[in-house]
C-alpha positions as CSV (number, residue, x, y, z in Angstrom):
1,M,9.4,-105.1,5.0
2,D,9.3,-105.3,1.2
3,W,10.3,-108.6,-0.5
4,F,11.2,-109.2,-4.1
5,Y,11.6,-112.4,-6.1
6,H,12.9,-113.3,-9.6
7,D,10.5,-114.7,-12.2
8,P,12.1,-116.2,-15.4
9,G,9.4,-114.6,-17.6
10,Q,9.0,-111.2,-15.8
11,G,12.4,-110.6,-14.1
12,R,12.3,-108.9,-10.7
13,V,8.8,-108.9,-9.1
14,G,8.0,-106.7,-6.1
15,P,7.9,-105.1,-3.7
16,L,5.6,-107.6,-1.9
17,S,4.8,-108.0,1.7
18,A,5.6,-111.2,3.6
19,D,1.9,-112.2,3.4
20,E,1.8,-111.6,-0.4
21,L,5.0,-113.7,-0.8
22,R,3.4,-116.6,1.3
23,A,0.3,-116.3,-0.8
24,R,2.3,-116.8,-4.0
25,Y,4.0,-119.7,-2.5
26,R,0.7,-121.2,-1.6
27,D,-0.6,-120.6,-5.2
28,R,2.6,-122.4,-6.5
29,R,3.7,-119.2,-8.3
30,I,7.0,-119.5,-6.6
31,Q,8.9,-122.5,-5.2
32,Q,11.6,-123.4,-2.8
33,D,14.3,-122.7,-5.3
34,T,12.9,-119.3,-6.4
35,L,15.4,-116.5,-5.7
36,V,14.2,-113.9,-3.2
37,W,15.6,-110.7,-1.6
38,R,14.8,-108.1,1.0
39,E,16.7,-105.2,2.5
40,G,19.4,-106.5,4.7
41,L,20.3,-109.5,2.6
42,R,23.7,-109.3,0.9
43,E,22.5,-111.2,-2.1
44,W,19.6,-113.1,-3.6
45,Q,18.7,-116.3,-1.7
46,P,16.6,-119.3,-2.5
47,L,13.2,-119.2,-0.9
48,A,14.1,-122.2,1.1
49,Q,16.9,-120.3,2.9
50,V,14.4,-117.8,4.4
51,A,11.6,-120.3,5.0
52,D,11.8,-119.9,8.8
53,E,11.7,-116.1,8.5
54,L,8.6,-116.2,6.3
55,D,7.0,-119.1,8.3
56,L,6.6,-121.1,5.1
57,L,6.4,-124.3,7.1
58,S,2.8,-123.3,8.0
59,V,1.9,-122.7,4.4
60,K,0.9,-125.7,2.3
61,P,1.1,-125.3,-1.5
62,D,-2.1,-125.9,-3.4
63,A,-1.6,-129.2,-5.1
64,S,-4.5,-128.5,-7.5
65,L,-2.5,-125.7,-9.2
66,P,0.4,-126.2,-11.6
67,P,3.9,-125.1,-10.6
68,P,5.7,-122.4,-12.6
69,L,7.0,-123.3,-16.0
70,P,10.7,-124.1,-16.2
71,P,12.8,-121.6,-18.1
72,G,12.9,-122.2,-21.8
73,P,13.1,-120.5,-25.2
74,A,11.0,-117.3,-25.2
75,A,7.9,-117.2,-27.4
76,G,6.2,-114.2,-29.1
77,V,3.4,-112.4,-27.4
78,G,0.2,-114.4,-27.5
79,A,2.0,-117.5,-28.8
80,T,1.8,-120.9,-26.9
81,P,4.6,-120.7,-24.4
82,Y,5.4,-124.5,-24.7
83,A,4.4,-126.8,-27.5
84,G,3.4,-129.6,-25.2
85,A,1.2,-127.6,-22.9
86,S,-2.6,-127.7,-23.4
87,N,-4.6,-124.5,-23.9
88,G,-6.3,-124.9,-20.6
89,Y,-3.1,-125.4,-18.8
90,N,-1.5,-122.3,-20.4
91,S,-4.6,-120.2,-19.7
92,A,-4.8,-121.2,-16.0
93,H,-1.1,-120.6,-15.5
94,A,-1.1,-117.3,-17.3
95,A,-4.0,-116.1,-15.2
96,R,-2.4,-117.1,-11.9
97,A,1.3,-116.7,-12.6
98,G,1.4,-114.1,-15.4
99,A,4.1,-116.3,-16.9
100,T,3.4,-115.6,-20.6
101,A,6.9,-115.3,-22.2
102,Y,8.0,-112.4,-24.3
103,R,10.6,-112.5,-27.1
104,S,13.4,-110.2,-26.2
105,A,13.8,-107.2,-28.5
106,P,16.9,-107.3,-30.7
107,P,19.6,-104.8,-29.7
108,Q,19.4,-101.5,-31.5
109,K,22.1,-100.9,-34.0
110,Q,24.4,-98.2,-33.1
111,G,24.9,-95.5,-35.7
112,M,25.0,-91.8,-36.4
113,S,21.8,-89.8,-36.0
114,G,20.3,-87.8,-38.9
115,C,21.3,-84.5,-37.3
116,L,24.9,-85.6,-36.9
117,I,25.0,-86.7,-40.5
118,A,23.5,-83.3,-41.6
119,L,26.1,-81.4,-39.6
120,I,28.9,-83.4,-41.1
121,V,27.6,-82.7,-44.6
122,V,27.2,-79.0,-43.9
123,G,30.7,-78.9,-42.4
124,V,32.2,-80.6,-45.5
125,L,30.4,-78.2,-47.8
126,A,31.4,-75.2,-45.7
127,V,35.1,-75.8,-45.9
128,P,35.6,-74.8,-49.6
129,M,33.1,-72.0,-49.2
130,I,35.1,-70.5,-46.3
131,G,38.2,-70.8,-48.5
132,I,36.5,-68.9,-51.3
133,L,35.3,-66.2,-49.0
134,A,38.7,-65.9,-47.4
135,A,40.4,-65.6,-50.9
136,I,38.1,-62.7,-51.6
137,A,38.0,-61.0,-48.2
138,I,41.7,-61.1,-47.3
139,P,43.0,-59.1,-50.4
140,A,40.1,-56.7,-50.1
141,Y,40.9,-56.1,-46.4
142,N,44.6,-55.6,-47.2
143,D,43.7,-53.0,-49.9
144,Y,41.5,-51.2,-47.3
145,V,44.4,-51.1,-44.8
146,V,46.8,-49.7,-47.5
147,R,44.3,-47.1,-48.6
148,S,43.7,-45.9,-45.0
149,K,47.5,-45.4,-44.6
150,V,47.6,-43.4,-47.8
151,A,44.7,-41.3,-46.7
152,Q,46.5,-40.5,-43.4
153,Q,49.7,-39.4,-45.1
154,V,48.3,-37.8,-48.2
155,D,44.6,-36.8,-48.2
156,M,44.5,-35.6,-44.6
157,R,47.5,-33.2,-45.2
158,A,46.7,-32.1,-48.7
159,A,43.8,-29.7,-48.1
160,A,45.7,-27.5,-45.6
161,I,48.8,-27.5,-47.9
162,E,46.8,-26.4,-50.9
163,V,45.6,-23.3,-48.9
164,Q,49.1,-22.5,-47.7
165,V,50.6,-22.8,-51.2
166,T,47.9,-20.5,-52.6
167,E,48.6,-17.9,-49.9
168,A,52.4,-18.2,-50.4
169,H,52.0,-17.6,-54.1
170,Q,50.0,-14.4,-53.5
171,R,52.5,-13.3,-50.9
172,L,55.7,-14.1,-52.9
173,G,54.4,-13.5,-56.4
174,R,55.7,-16.9,-57.3
175,C,55.4,-20.6,-56.3
176,P,57.1,-21.5,-53.0
177,N,60.2,-23.7,-53.4
178,D,60.1,-25.4,-49.9
179,A,58.0,-25.9,-46.9
180,Q,59.4,-22.8,-45.1
181,E,58.4,-20.5,-48.0
182,A,55.0,-22.3,-48.2
183,G,54.5,-21.7,-44.4
184,V,54.1,-25.5,-43.8
185,A,55.4,-26.5,-40.3
186,D,55.8,-30.2,-41.1
187,G,57.7,-30.5,-44.3
188,A,58.4,-34.2,-44.0
189,N,58.1,-36.0,-47.3
190,L,57.1,-32.8,-49.1
191,D,58.5,-31.2,-52.2
192,F,57.4,-27.9,-53.7
193,G,57.8,-26.3,-57.1
194,H,55.8,-25.6,-60.3
195,L,54.8,-27.3,-63.5
196,Q,56.0,-26.5,-67.0
197,D,52.8,-24.4,-67.5
198,G,53.7,-22.3,-64.4
199,R,51.1,-23.7,-62.0
200,C,52.3,-24.2,-58.5
201,A,52.5,-27.8,-57.3
202,F,53.6,-29.9,-54.4
203,Q,54.4,-33.6,-54.1
204,I,53.8,-35.9,-51.1
205,T,55.9,-39.1,-50.8
206,V,54.3,-42.0,-49.0
207,R,56.5,-43.9,-46.4
208,D,55.3,-47.3,-45.3
209,P,56.7,-50.8,-44.8
210,K,54.4,-52.1,-47.5
211,P,56.4,-52.1,-50.7
212,Q,53.4,-51.4,-53.0
213,I,53.1,-47.9,-51.5
214,D,56.6,-47.1,-50.0
215,G,58.3,-44.3,-51.9
216,K,55.3,-43.7,-54.2
217,T,54.2,-40.1,-54.8
218,V,51.1,-38.0,-55.4
219,V,51.5,-34.7,-57.1
220,F,49.0,-31.9,-56.5
221,A,48.8,-29.1,-59.1
222,A,47.1,-25.8,-58.6
223,P,43.8,-25.2,-60.6
224,T,43.9,-23.5,-63.9
225,A,41.0,-21.2,-62.8
226,P,41.0,-19.5,-59.4
227,S,37.8,-21.3,-58.3
228,G,38.7,-24.7,-59.7
229,P,39.8,-27.8,-57.8
230,W,43.5,-28.9,-57.4
231,D,44.6,-31.7,-59.7
232,C,45.9,-34.7,-57.7
233,T,46.1,-37.3,-60.5
234,G,49.9,-36.9,-60.8
235,G,52.6,-39.1,-59.3
236,D,53.2,-42.8,-59.4
237,L,51.0,-44.1,-56.6
238,P,48.9,-46.9,-58.0
239,P,45.3,-45.8,-58.7
240,R,43.8,-48.6,-56.6
241,Y,45.2,-46.8,-53.4
242,R,44.0,-43.3,-54.4
243,R,40.7,-41.7,-53.5
244,A,38.3,-41.4,-56.4
245,A,39.1,-37.7,-57.2
246,C,42.8,-38.5,-57.6
247,K,42.6,-41.5,-59.9
248,P,43.8,-40.8,-63.5
249,D,41.1,-40.8,-66.2
250,S,42.6,-44.0,-67.8
251,E,43.1,-46.2,-64.8
252,P,45.1,-49.4,-65.5
253,T,43.8,-52.7,-64.4
254,P,45.2,-53.6,-60.9
């Protein structure tokens, strides 16, 4: 069965056998009032309380050896434990009892670690940076959404309508006046006619909840030469929402 005892300088000592505990009692390293414990005891007990169990009555302490030092102020490592004790006394006791006292370490100060401080600094600096990026990215994203809606209603329809208007002009000998004459099945938001110079033209009106494009128009005019491109710079749709080919030459600042 393992035994433990409490030493003022070392704290809990053990595990020890019963024979080892009796040997320390014989060497005067523990005394009758030394607190001891073993499995089965509810709490620490003075050695005298378990003397019968350890058969201490048969053990006679060695009177030539000094008893353990009484508890006192702790000294630094290697310092004289007690001012009034002789060097020989201290050496003998330290050799037998291991009772050299140690100064307890001061409690560590609680504080934030360097990593935590660095994370806080990075977080503080990141907040304004995120705000700046959001101020740039959100308007750009909104413009992208608007341009994609314009592309669906205007650019994706225009190429087919250009061909149909050209064919209708050849068939009728004049510019078509409506979607039926142009042969366009879906005539929603479409107007047909001609310019003052006689070129055929059609106009697409954008319909969208966003006020910056709702009701705005893009006018497509037939080319001046048969193999030339259609001119899509007309109408009042803001240039920032048009594809590059449909932006006027002198684009105003958004």
